[in-house]
C-alpha positions, -999 to +999 in steps of 0.1 A: +018-169-020+053-160-026+072-124-007+071-101-034+088-071-014+083-051+019+077-023+017+088+011+040+063+041+035+066+075+047+039+100+047+045+131+028+023+158+037+029+182+006+032+148-016+014+154-048-009+121-054+004+093-071-030+078-078-055+096-101-088+108-074-116+097-102-109+063-096-109+065-058-136+053-035-135+078-005-115+112+005-080+117-001-057+110+029-021+113+017+005+109-005+042+095+006+073+082-006+089+050+001+110+021-008+107-013-016+128-044-008+127-081-024+142-108-043+111-099-073+112-061-071+129-039-051+129+004-058+114+035-046+074+039-043+051+067-045+016+065-030-018+082-022-042+068+002-079+076-003-103+061+025-138+058+031-155+060+068-123+064+081-111+073+123-079+087+107-101+118+095-114+123+129-078+118+145-064+143+120-087+168+131-081+161+169-110+140+175-107+113+192-126+082+172-153+066+201-163+034+205-171+010+172-156+040+148-118+028+145-121+006+111-119+027+075-119+011+040-087+021+025-079+026-015-044+029-018-027+033-055+005+044-064+036+034-090+065+017-082+099+030-101+119-006-097+156-003-095+162-013-131+141+013-147+106-002-150+076+013-138+051-004-123+014+009-112-004-005-083-041-002-073-052-015-039-084-024-015-088-031+022-091-022+055-074-001+082-082-012+120-075+018+146-057+007+180-058-036+179-035-032+205-054-006+232-015+002+247-008+021+212-041+031+200-020+055+173-009+019+158-031+012+126-028-030+111-038-029+075-045-055+054-052-049+015-059-066-021-031-061-047-034-050-084-006-044-108+000-031-142+031-025-163+042-022-202+073-036-189+079-073-204+105-079-177+077-074-152+044-083-171+040-119-147+027-093-123-002-079-148-017-117-140-007-116-100-029-113-073-013-098-039-022-089-006+002-069+019-003-064+056+013-043+080+014-015+104+008+023+105+020+041+128+002+082+126+022+095+151+050+090+130+038+090+092+055+058+085+040+023+075+056-011+067+044-034+050+048-073+035+034-079+004+024-115-009+014-129-042-005-155-062+024-164-086+010-185-115+039-216-128+046-192-158+051-160-129+076-183-113+097-195-141+100-152-155+105-148-121+131-167-112+147-163-149+154-124-143 
């Protein structure tokens, strides 16, 4: 797995959904904006999060999740707009775990498998790259930080290196 980018995301309460709801499982949690930076991809990101069996829904309702209710199935998606003008759609499926560090129960650990799609020839290598991201979400601050990695084949590495 090779590093693709780091993401710094911010939940924006009134942001319109960046991913269509008909393609998602779970309930709409929210959307936001952010910045991604990496050697291969840098730009802005608009994202939406859908989740199932999610403790965050309890937290937003003012209810502290009980034992065994700290896990969510998450289905984020959205669009990356690169600094050089490309649009890259992404779709993810993963898990979020609230309070892995019991001294900071408002922090979440998240992991997800990523799939990308773009018609832009400069980034076609992403169409055959499966990725993952891992990171944290702070429910109090409404901010998340992720690191994204991809399993790039030889052709993708050559294209990325030539860019």
